[in-house]
C-alpha positions in Angstrom: 92.1 106.1 53.0 91.8 109.0 55.5 94.0 109.4 58.5 91.7 108.1 61.3 94.4 108.6 63.9 94.4 112.4 63.4 90.6 112.4 63.9 90.9 110.3 67.1 93.7 112.4 68.5 91.7 115.6 67.9 88.8 114.1 69.8 91.0 113.8 72.9 92.6 117.3 72.7 90.3 118.9 75.2 89.4 115.8 77.2 92.9 115.0 78.5 94.3 116.6 81.6 96.1 119.7 80.4 99.8 120.2 81.3 98.7 123.3 83.4 96.2 121.2 85.4 98.7 118.3 85.7 101.2 120.6 87.3 98.6 122.3 89.5 97.4 118.9 90.8 100.9 117.7 91.5 101.7 120.9 93.3 98.5 120.6 95.4 99.2 117.0 96.6 102.8 117.9 97.3 101.6 120.7 99.5 99.2 118.4 101.3 102.0 115.9 101.9 104.1 118.7 103.5 101.2 119.8 105.7 100.7 116.2 107.0 104.4 115.9 107.7 104.3 119.2 109.7 101.4 117.8 111.7 103.5 114.8 112.6 101.8 112.4 110.2 104.7 111.2 108.2 103.8 109.8 104.8 104.8 109.4 101.2 102.4 110.7 98.5 102.1 109.3 95.0 99.7 109.7 92.2 97.8 106.5 91.4 95.5 105.1 88.9 94.9 107.0 85.7 96.7 110.1 87.2 99.9 108.0 87.6 99.9 106.3 84.2 98.8 109.2 82.1 95.4 107.9 81.0 93.1 110.5 82.7 90.1 111.4 80.6 87.4 113.9 81.4 84.6 112.1 83.4 81.3 111.7 81.7 78.2 111.0 83.8 74.5 111.6 83.2 75.0 113.0 79.8 77.5 115.6 80.9 81.3 116.2 81.3 82.4 116.7 84.9 85.5 117.8 86.7 88.5 115.4 86.8 88.8 112.8 89.5 92.5 112.3 90.4 93.6 109.6 92.9 96.5 110.1 95.3 98.0 107.4 97.5 99.1 108.5 101.0 101.3 105.8 102.5 101.7 106.4 106.2 105.1 105.4 107.7 103.6 102.9 110.0 103.8 99.1 110.2 100.5 97.4 109.4 100.7 95.1 112.5 101.1 98.1 114.8 98.0 100.1 113.6 94.6 99.5 112.2 92.6 100.7 109.2 90.3 102.9 111.3 93.2 104.8 112.9 95.0 105.3 109.5 91.9 106.6 107.8 90.8 108.8 110.8 94.3 110.3 111.3 94.5 111.5 107.8 90.9 112.8 107.8 91.4 114.6 111.2 94.5 116.4 109.9 92.6 117.6 106.9 89.7 118.8 109.0 92.0 120.7 111.3 93.3 122.8 108.4 91.6 126.1 107.6 92.6 125.6 104.0 91.9 121.9 103.4 88.8 121.6 105.6 86.9 124.0 103.2 87.8 121.7 100.3 86.9 118.5 102.0 83.9 117.0 100.3 83.2 113.8 102.1 84.7 110.6 103.4 84.4 108.0 100.6 84.8 104.3 101.1 88.6 104.3 100.4 89.5 108.0 100.4 89.0 111.5 101.5 88.0 113.8 98.7 89.2 117.4 98.3 87.6 119.5 95.6 89.5 122.2 93.7 86.9 124.1 91.5 87.6 125.9 88.2 91.3 125.5 88.2 91.7 126.0 84.4 89.3 127.0 81.7 86.4 126.7 84.1 87.3 123.1 84.8 88.3 121.8 88.2 89.4 118.6 89.8 89.1 116.6 92.9 91.9 114.8 94.7 90.9 111.5 96.2 93.4 110.9 99.0 93.7 107.2 99.7 95.3 106.4 103.1 97.4 103.3 103.3 100.4 101.5 104.9 102.9 99.1 103.5 101.4 95.6 103.1 102.6 92.7 105.3 105.4 90.5 104.0 103.1 87.4 104.3 100.6 88.8 101.8 103.4 90.0 99.5 104.8 86.4 99.6 101.4 85.0 98.6 101.2 87.4 95.6 104.8 86.4 94.6 103.7 82.7 94.7 101.2 83.5 91.9 104.1 84.1 89.6 104.7 87.9 89.9 108.3 89.2 90.3 109.2 90.8 93.6 110.1 94.0 91.8 106.4 94.4 91.1 105.1 93.0 94.4 107.3 95.1 96.8 105.2 98.2 96.4 102.0 96.5 97.5 100.1 98.4 100.1 97.1 97.9 102.4 94.5 100.6 101.8 91.6 101.5 104.2 88.1 100.4 103.3 85.0 101.7 105.1 81.8 99.7 105.0 78.8 100.0 107.2 80.7 102.1 109.7 83.4 99.5 110.0 86.9 99.6 108.7 89.1 96.9 107.2 92.2 96.6 105.0 92.2 95.9 101.3 95.4 94.8 99.5 96.2 97.0 96.5 99.3 97.6 94.3 98.6 100.8 92.2 102.3 101.7 92.1 103.3 98.2 90.8 100.6 98.3 88.2 101.8 101.8 87.2 105.3 100.5 86.7 104.0 97.6 84.7 101.9 99.8 82.4 104.4 102.6 82.0 107.1 100.1 81.0 104.9 99.0 78.1 103.7 102.6 77.4 107.3 103.9 77.0 107.7 101.4 74.0 105.0 103.4 72.3 106.6 106.8 72.9 109.2 107.9 70.4 111.7 110.8 70.6 109.9 112.5 67.7 106.6 112.3 69.6 108.2 113.9 72.6 109.7 116.7 70.6 106.4 117.4 68.9 104.5 117.4 72.2 107.2 119.6 73.8 106.4 122.3 71.4 102.8 122.4 72.5 103.6 122.7 76.2 102.9 126.1 77.9 105.9 128.4 78.2 105.9 128.4 82.0 106.5 124.7 82.0 109.1 124.8 79.2 111.0 127.5 81.1 111.4 125.1 84.1 113.0 122.4 82.0 115.7 123.1 79.4 114.8 120.5 76.8 112.3 117.9 75.8 114.4 115.1 77.3 114.4 116.9 80.7 110.6 117.2 80.9 109.1 114.6 83.2 107.5 111.9 81.2 104.1 112.5 82.8 103.8 115.5 80.6 103.9 113.3 77.5 101.4 110.9 76.1 102.4 107.7 74.2 100.1 106.1 71.6 99.2 103.5 74.2 98.1 106.1 76.7 96.0 107.9 74.0 94.4 104.6 72.9 93.4 103.8 76.5 91.9 107.3 76.8 90.0 106.9 73.6 88.6 103.5 74.7 87.7 104.7 78.2 85.8 107.7 76.8 83.9 105.4 74.4 83.1 103.1 77.4 81.9 106.0 79.6 79.5 107.3 77.0 78.3 103.9 75.9 77.5 102.8 79.5 76.0 106.1 80.5 73.6 106.3 77.5 72.7 102.6 77.9 71.8 103.2 81.6 74.3 100.5 82.5 76.5 102.7 84.7 76.8 100.0 87.4 78.0 97.5 84.8 80.8 99.7 83.4 84.1 97.8 83.4 86.7 99.3 85.7 89.5 101.4 84.3 92.1 99.0 85.7 90.4 96.2 83.8 90.3 98.0 80.5 93.8 99.4 80.9 95.3 96.0 81.7 93.7 94.4 78.7 94.8 97.1 76.3 98.3 97.2 77.5 98.7 93.5 77.7 97.7 93.0 74.1 100.5 95.2 72.8 103.2 94.6 75.4 105.4 92.8 72.9 104.8 95.1 70.0 106.1 98.6 69.1 105.5 101.2 66.4 101.7 101.0 66.6 99.4 103.9 65.9 96.5 104.8 68.2 94.0 103.1 65.9 96.3 100.1 65.6 96.2 99.7 69.4 92.5 100.1 69.6 92.0 97.5 66.9 94.5 95.1 68.6 92.4 95.4 71.8 89.1 94.8 70.0 90.5 91.7 68.1 92.3 90.3 71.2 89.2 90.7 73.4 86.8 89.2 70.9 89.1 86.3 70.3 89.9 85.9 74.0 93.6 85.6 73.2 95.0 88.5 75.4 97.5 86.7 77.7 95.8 87.8 81.0 92.5 86.3 79.8 92.6 82.7 81.1 89.8 80.2 81.6 87.1 82.8 81.8 89.1 85.0 84.1 90.9 88.3 83.5 94.0 88.4 85.8 95.6 91.4 87.5 99.1 91.5 85.9 100.7 92.5 89.3 98.7 89.9 91.2 98.0 86.8 89.1 95.9 85.3 91.9 93.3 88.1 91.5 90.5 87.7 88.9 89.5 91.3 87.9 86.0 90.1 86.9 85.4 87.7 89.7 82.3 89.5 90.8 80.9 90.1 87.3 77.6 88.5 86.7 76.9 86.8 83.3 74.8 89.8 82.3 77.6 92.2 83.1 80.0 90.1 81.1 77.6 90.0 78.2 77.2 93.8 78.3 81.0 94.2 78.1 81.0 92.0 75.0 78.3 94.2 73.5 80.2 97.3 74.2 83.4 96.0 72.6 81.3 95.0 69.5 80.0 98.5 69.3 83.6 99.8 69.5 84.6 97.4 66.8 81.8 98.7 64.5 83.1 102.2 65.1 86.6 101.3 64.2 85.5 99.6 61.0 83.9 102.8 59.6 85.8 103.6 56.3 84.0 106.8 55.3 85.8 109.8 56.7 82.7 112.0 57.1 80.8 109.2 58.9 83.8 108.5 61.1 83.9 112.1 62.2 80.2 112.2 62.8 80.5 109.1 65.0 83.4 110.8 66.9 81.2 113.9 67.4 78.2 111.9 68.7 80.0 109.1 70.6 83.3 110.7 71.9 83.3 114.5 71.9 80.4 116.7 70.8 82.7 119.8 70.8 84.3 118.8 67.5 83.4 117.8 63.9 79.9 119.5 63.9 80.9 120.4 60.3 80.7 116.8 59.3 76.9 117.1 59.5 76.9 120.1 57.0 76.0 122.4 59.9 78.0 124.6 62.3 75.5 123.7 65.0 76.8 121.3 67.7 74.5 118.3 67.7 74.0 116.9 71.2 73.7 113.1 71.3 70.3 112.2 72.7 69.5 108.7 71.5 70.5 105.9 73.9 72.8 103.1 72.6 71.0 100.2 71.1 71.2 97.1 73.3 
């Protein structure tokens, strides 16, 4: 039996956020936070989403890789009942527009964020910082979430983010930091000291110089097998839905990540392929604990159904995607497995599996 994990890990090697870009992005948002403070807009900045939990994967849209999208949460030090969503969103945006440096990088105002683009940061690849303005959520809403069965330690970090729709602004309740803590607590069970030592050796010298040993390196420079499994699954999802012309049906990253983490939360010592298999089996059998009565619950807000707005067609498409992923993971022939990785995950590797040094670009859409 060939080592499918080695093949899967190789497929992620140039799709993950590099340590250099990780440091660059964190330096950039720290500088932005300092600038806002200097302008009198006191706030706390945190990475959120995939950037926070170490599952960032190179975006794939319209048949091409794109620059990384990194989310940053800006929590203004204001009380929710003493401000409004329009003011919070506008004040952050106005500060950015007043800067000679940041105004040139400002792309647009998105629904929940302001987007700053940093082009060609490393190896001709850049990233965008999606800055999400927010304030601490009200105690009333936090109490409602706690009543769903979530511990206060998870709920206390809940925020109200700004949401723009049809030129109007409103609040949306969100808890990216609580979700991050929940996920990373599980992820750390799948990160061993040996894995950290091995990954430390591969870090750039300028980062290793800052930190004296592998143990002193911040954990966001490391990747557990859970994080790598989530990256692999997300990459497969992105290409599947892109080629199937089902981009609007693509399941969200928080949904996929929650399902994968929840199915291995009480298990340790799993390989990347083990975790992918556990997700596939758990999803197909509907026995992942956050899957209840046709719902998929948010682990940090059990009153929220993450697929509440999914149509029957969209749910069926997700079932089809997971079935395609299952077929992929059942391939026993090493050459065919590498060919499938080349075609369906990363076309920059394993061209030799076709008996040719020519990179074969995937052109056929996924069968539906």
